[in-house]
C-alpha atoms as one frame of an Amber mdcrd trajectory, in Angstrom:
protein
  79.562 -23.521  21.969  77.932 -25.397  24.873  75.375 -22.540  25.314  74.047
 -22.789  21.833  70.455 -24.035  21.359  68.128 -24.625  18.422  65.498 -21.922
  17.757  62.236 -23.780  18.146  62.608 -26.544  20.715  65.779 -25.214  22.391
  67.739 -28.494  21.855  71.272 -28.213  23.081  74.021 -28.047  20.458  76.887
 -29.851  22.312  80.517 -28.878  21.977  82.034 -32.236  21.402  85.420 -31.010
  22.495  84.029 -30.757  25.950  84.301 -33.815  28.286  80.667 -33.544  29.411
  79.168 -33.144  25.936  77.123 -36.319  26.445  75.047 -34.578  29.183  73.835
 -32.034  26.701  73.265 -34.730  24.139  71.060 -36.645  26.636  69.128 -33.502
  27.433  68.321 -32.948  23.727  67.181 -36.647  23.350  64.850 -36.207  26.345
  63.288 -33.143  24.807  62.788 -34.925  21.392  61.322 -37.969  23.172  58.774
 -35.809  25.079  57.865 -33.767  22.049  57.347 -36.780  19.777  55.302 -38.550
  22.424  52.892 -35.560  22.462  51.990 -36.106  18.770  52.955 -39.717  17.975
  51.519 -42.526  20.041  53.347 -45.829  20.112  52.107 -48.730  22.188  54.790
 -50.340  24.354  57.753 -48.740  22.564  60.897 -50.961  23.061  63.401 -49.107
  21.039  65.631 -50.926  18.461  64.945 -54.693  17.949  67.426 -56.848  19.754
  68.510 -60.541  19.586  67.496 -62.900  22.399  64.809 -60.605  23.679  61.336
 -61.533  24.806  58.605 -59.454  23.096  54.883 -59.291  24.057  51.910 -58.539
  21.793  51.590 -54.804  20.886  55.304 -54.162  21.641  56.639 -51.656  19.113
  60.234 -51.788  17.906  62.447 -49.984  15.313  64.357 -51.790  12.551  67.606
 -49.818  12.541  68.374 -51.017   9.053  65.248 -49.907   7.141  64.056 -47.312
   9.688  60.577 -48.745   9.950  58.297 -49.323  12.980  56.926 -52.801  13.657
  54.374 -54.061  16.230  54.442 -57.459  17.762  51.434 -59.601  16.715  52.553
 -62.898  18.326  54.533 -62.956  21.503  58.035 -64.341  20.884  61.676 -64.359
  21.871  63.973 -63.172  19.175  66.753 -65.461  17.893  69.893 -65.716  20.047
  72.428 -65.801  17.240  73.249 -62.409  15.836  70.940 -62.295  12.772  69.230
 -59.216  11.422  65.641 -58.186  12.269  64.759 -58.530   8.640  65.933 -62.156
   8.634  63.998 -62.815  11.841  60.842 -61.433  10.315  61.369 -63.570   7.156
  61.764 -66.675   9.250  58.635 -65.763  11.360  56.347 -63.873   9.127  53.388
 -63.780  11.596  55.340 -62.286  14.472  55.517 -58.668  13.365  53.312 -56.169
  11.576  54.568 -52.969   9.986  53.157 -49.853  11.874  51.742 -46.850  10.072
  50.756 -43.691  11.965  47.860 -42.817   9.649  44.780 -41.732  11.638  41.244
 -42.662  10.572  37.807 -41.486  11.664  35.583 -44.285  12.906  32.402 -42.246
  13.339  30.425 -42.463  16.574  32.012 -44.443  19.403  30.349 -47.806  19.966
  30.749 -50.353  22.677  32.148 -53.858  22.071  34.144 -52.536  19.068  37.851
 -53.102  18.272  39.743 -49.868  18.055  43.357 -49.354  16.982  45.853 -46.591
  17.820  45.124 -43.513  15.787  41.325 -44.142  15.454  39.277 -40.982  15.911
  35.701 -41.164  17.286  32.888 -38.864  18.332  31.011 -39.478  21.545  28.267
 -36.977  21.989  30.062 -33.621  22.014  33.459 -35.183  22.697  36.080 -36.041
  20.055  38.864 -38.435  20.972  41.794 -40.411  19.562  42.680 -43.981  20.430
  46.045 -44.318  22.109  45.913 -48.121  22.898  44.628 -51.008  20.853  41.504
 -52.307  22.688  37.968 -53.581  22.479  35.685 -50.899  23.847  33.610 -51.229
  26.939  32.279 -48.000  28.439  33.634 -44.730  26.976  34.152 -42.957  30.305
  35.917 -46.014  31.730  38.165 -46.469  28.669  39.063 -42.718  28.933  40.043
 -43.147  32.597  42.070 -46.149  31.555  43.889 -43.899  29.103  42.828 -45.895
  26.064  41.383 -42.671  24.575  42.637 -39.081  24.735  39.841 -36.503  24.482
  40.944 -33.835  22.051  37.815 -31.653  22.013  35.076 -31.563  24.596  32.257
 -29.155  23.576  29.803 -30.510  26.198  29.844 -27.436  28.370  29.466 -24.992
  25.495  26.608 -27.005  23.875  24.878 -27.422  27.252  25.099 -23.669  27.924
  23.707 -22.880  24.474  20.804 -25.336  24.976  20.148 -23.826  28.381  20.058
 -20.307  26.860  17.653 -21.464  24.139  15.478 -23.144  26.651  15.361 -19.954
  28.760  14.555 -17.803  25.683  11.743 -20.235  24.752  10.411 -20.098  28.299
  10.575 -16.268  28.274   8.716 -16.119  24.992   6.136 -18.596  26.286   5.672
 -16.297  29.288   4.514 -13.287  27.122   0.887 -12.608  27.659  -0.452 -12.436
  24.159  -4.144 -11.860  23.718  -6.168 -14.615  22.248  -7.397 -14.340  18.645
 -11.106 -14.901  18.258 -13.621 -14.695  15.372 -13.972 -11.086  14.199 -10.398
 -10.089  14.892  -9.460  -9.988  11.245  -7.559  -6.800  10.501  -6.883  -5.946
  14.151  -3.361  -5.025  15.210  -1.084  -6.017  18.084   0.456  -3.235  20.160
   2.097  -2.761  23.641  -0.460  -1.580  26.145  -0.365   1.799  27.873   1.238
   0.361  31.071   3.877  -1.426  29.022   3.075  -4.607  30.805   1.842  -6.675
  27.952   0.231  -6.670  24.530  -3.298  -5.851  23.446  -5.275  -6.066  20.176
  -6.374  -2.724  18.728  -9.618  -2.889  16.800  -9.496  -1.884  13.140 -12.215
  -1.807  10.548 -10.833  -2.948   7.160 -14.165  -3.427   5.423 -16.133  -0.287
   6.145 -18.295   1.195   3.358 -18.751   4.667   4.957 -16.628   7.193   6.886
 -16.422   6.781  10.659 -18.558   8.989  12.947 -18.347  10.206  16.564 -20.272
   7.126  17.557 -17.529   4.816  16.407 -15.807   4.940  19.816 -14.367   3.040
  22.648 -17.717   1.479  23.403 -17.318  -0.340  20.120 -13.822  -1.460  20.981
 -11.977   1.370  19.118  -8.915   3.038  20.667  -6.409   5.699  19.822  -4.518
   4.389  16.840  -7.340   2.313  15.395  -7.592   2.245  11.612 -10.677   2.582
   9.538 -10.852   1.851   5.766 -13.783   3.067   3.776 -13.571   0.738   0.862
 -16.465   2.345  -1.003 -14.801   5.780  -1.262 -11.183   4.501  -0.975 -10.452
   6.693   2.042  -8.558   5.612   5.259  -8.791   7.112   8.750  -6.995   6.897
  12.076  -8.631   7.420  15.514  -7.183  10.280  17.560  -9.733  10.168  20.318
 -12.060   7.236  21.153 -14.057   8.974  23.849 -17.667   7.572  24.088 -19.935
   9.525  21.748 -17.121  11.955  20.832 -14.671   9.927  18.762 -12.294  11.895
  16.551 -11.115  10.303  13.261  -8.687  11.910  10.955  -8.397  11.000   7.296
  -4.972   9.727   6.282  -5.773   9.561   2.591  -5.086  12.161  -0.029  -8.566
  12.725  -1.339 -10.362  15.160  -3.602 -11.291  18.400  -1.946 -14.880  19.673
  -1.825 -16.770  22.408  -0.014 -16.893  20.264   3.116 -13.828  18.021   2.840
 -10.154  19.081   2.857  -8.062  17.371   0.263  -6.377  17.912  -3.094  -7.746
  19.627  -6.130  -6.674  20.252  -9.715  -5.722  23.771 -10.806  -8.290  25.373
 -13.023  -7.354  26.510 -16.520  -8.052  30.062 -17.606 -10.998  28.818 -19.654
 -12.404  26.962 -16.604 -11.912  30.020 -14.489 -13.755  32.159 -17.052 -16.612
  29.602 -17.189 -16.865  29.639 -13.451 -18.861  26.495 -12.996 -16.373  23.993
 -11.525 -16.691  23.116  -7.816 -13.510  20.921  -7.631 -10.856  23.173  -9.228
  -8.550  25.558  -7.464  -7.624  28.940  -8.891  -3.993  30.170  -8.685  -3.093
  33.874  -8.512  -1.549  33.571 -11.941  -4.586  31.783 -13.302  -6.918  34.455
 -11.846  -4.738  37.293 -13.306  -4.952  35.646 -16.753  -8.719  35.111 -16.689
 -11.622  37.565 -17.220 -11.682  38.086 -13.500  -8.177  39.580 -13.595  -9.055
  42.226 -16.213  -8.988  45.901 -15.143 -10.698  48.594 -17.157  -9.486  52.197
 -17.470 -12.354  54.435 -18.778 -12.439  57.939 -20.267 -15.988  59.372 -20.657
 -17.495  62.649 -22.026 -21.129  63.397 -22.419 -20.647  66.615 -24.452 -19.673
  67.365 -28.016 -16.265  66.367 -29.312 -13.851  69.000 -30.266 -14.087  70.499
 -33.713 -10.286  70.596 -34.075  -7.508  68.169 -33.329  -5.544  68.501 -30.127
  -3.946  66.788 -27.165  -5.550  66.090 -23.825  -9.272  65.896 -24.620  -9.822
  64.312 -21.215  -8.008  64.883 -17.920  -4.921  62.768 -17.653  -5.352  59.428
 -15.795  -2.671  58.460 -13.229  -1.916  54.703 -12.819  -2.156  53.498  -9.133
   0.482  51.248  -7.618  -1.680  48.187  -7.583  -1.674  48.265 -11.411   2.104
  48.392 -11.554   3.306  45.819 -14.099  -0.032  45.367 -15.740  -0.208  45.314
 -19.561  -2.732  46.911 -21.930  -4.219  44.349 -24.254  -7.607  45.689 -25.443
  -9.839  48.762 -25.962 -13.360  49.843 -26.682 -14.413  53.134 -28.251 -18.038
  54.364 -28.869 -20.023  57.555 -29.529 -23.487  58.314 -28.220 -24.199  60.511
 -31.297 -22.368  59.795 -34.556 -20.372  62.402 -36.375 -20.385  62.837 -40.170
 -17.813  63.398 -42.887 -14.227  62.294 -42.337 -13.175  60.074 -39.457 -12.483
  60.452 -35.712  -8.962  59.366 -34.954  -7.905  58.908 -31.304  -4.485  58.107
 -29.790  -3.579  57.395 -26.144  -0.230  58.568 -25.023   1.791  57.489 -21.997
   3.038  60.910 -21.037   5.295  59.618 -18.262   7.146  57.180 -20.664   6.747
  59.620 -23.637   5.377  56.913 -25.968   2.146  56.400 -27.925   0.281  53.313
 -26.953  -1.398  52.558 -30.331   0.639  51.836 -33.398  -2.594  51.955 -35.336
  -4.974  54.571 -33.934  -8.546  54.039 -32.846 -10.818  55.180 -35.692 -14.546
  55.773 -35.889 -15.929  56.272 -39.385 -18.422  58.865 -40.610 -21.988  58.219
 -39.399 -20.718  55.362 -37.153 -20.986  55.100 -33.357 -18.365  52.266 -33.041
 -15.116  51.268 -34.660 -16.681  48.183 -36.333 -16.275  49.500 -39.922 -12.914
  51.197 -39.407  -9.387  49.803 -39.610  -8.697  47.822 -36.411  -6.593  49.709
 -33.901  -3.361  48.026 -32.786  -1.624  48.388 -29.372   2.176  48.711 -29.685
   3.650  45.688 -27.880   6.636  47.699 -26.879   4.423  50.424 -25.162   1.794
  48.327 -23.452   3.319  48.159 -19.999   1.949  50.222 -17.156   3.938  51.435
 -14.113   3.046  53.234 -10.960   2.250  56.934 -11.444   2.313  56.697 -15.249
  -0.012  59.339 -16.718  -2.205  58.482 -19.690  -3.573  61.187 -22.050  -6.222
  61.057 -24.855  -5.327  62.861 -27.991  -7.642  63.631 -30.871  -5.733  63.412
 -34.153  -8.669  63.725 -36.668 -12.255  64.955 -36.334 -15.558  64.629 -38.070
 -16.681  67.685 -40.008 -19.931  67.507 -38.063 -18.800  66.358 -34.722 -20.534
  63.717 -32.700 -21.279  63.607 -28.914 -20.604  61.396 -25.946 -17.215  59.735
 -26.435 -16.611  56.640 -24.232 -13.089  55.154 -24.417 -12.097  52.107 -22.330
  -8.657  50.497 -22.094  -8.219  46.967 -20.723  -5.289  45.669 -18.785  -4.273
  42.582 -16.853  -1.279  41.039 -15.115   0.934  39.218 -17.575
């Protein structure tokens, strides 16, 4: 299986039945050595400790019995007789130091400082690991001498960011902002018409009256200027700052009057009837329900009343279209000359709908000119509605023995 390799590092898996298996073995060892050297730094690696061998300070060897790494602290030549490395270390306890590969962060790099393999330092925007025991001199020189390996160098990125920030600050510093002087309180900053810079727009935040046509560009106002009337709690914006002809528009929701546009409260029916408010608004529904929405329908005769009962004392009245949907709600009946004996009873009939309007008829007593002493007439709620082209007829259902004169009958209607 000479062509077999491991998955990750592609180490050869030799076929030991093959005469040249050792070539593949050597290849695998070379790959392992290169890979380990990338991540594990050993100073002056000398392999397995041997007898009768000269070792220098910082030489690193392997004890093939306990599998540990040791670094030479005192130059020496190992014993010639075949003794173990452990016995040699016991006999010469100062010669060798056990090596650990634990890294440690030493903070900011400093000159004239002893560093050991595995030490991490920060130097400006560079982060490096020590790969050779040494006493530091100049960082750049030590890096060139391969005493440090720079793992991260953020110098270029940080410098670029700093340059960008500097440029932005310079750009901001180059914006031509107007100076602020006494009296600028409340003024606003805006881009000028040419879009080449900024300008202050004058505002008046402490006015006590409304602006006039003379509050114009000669006073420093411009289109968009604000004006706050603090006495009347009204705000304005300038729409035209022409000299002597400034135009200011209110931006506040204010009470309406005969000279100022604004909001107003709806009048009640009572307020509409009273008719004295100058700040209320009347709705169509409110007007229809008030006295001003009442329509009167009158039947009048100057002559004597009939001596006998009968239908149609007056000509029938036809309801026009503008009264469509109105409702009868009241009435008034009078005589110019009173009759005597018995009562005068009157009914009004909606001929078109074939219904009587009064459930209790209009009655005028003997010797009376009004209905004041008689039983109060009542309009039938089911029959009070009027429609276009309805025809109303007045019927006399009872008469005085001595008839009176001049009957006046008025019906009152309004929009419900």
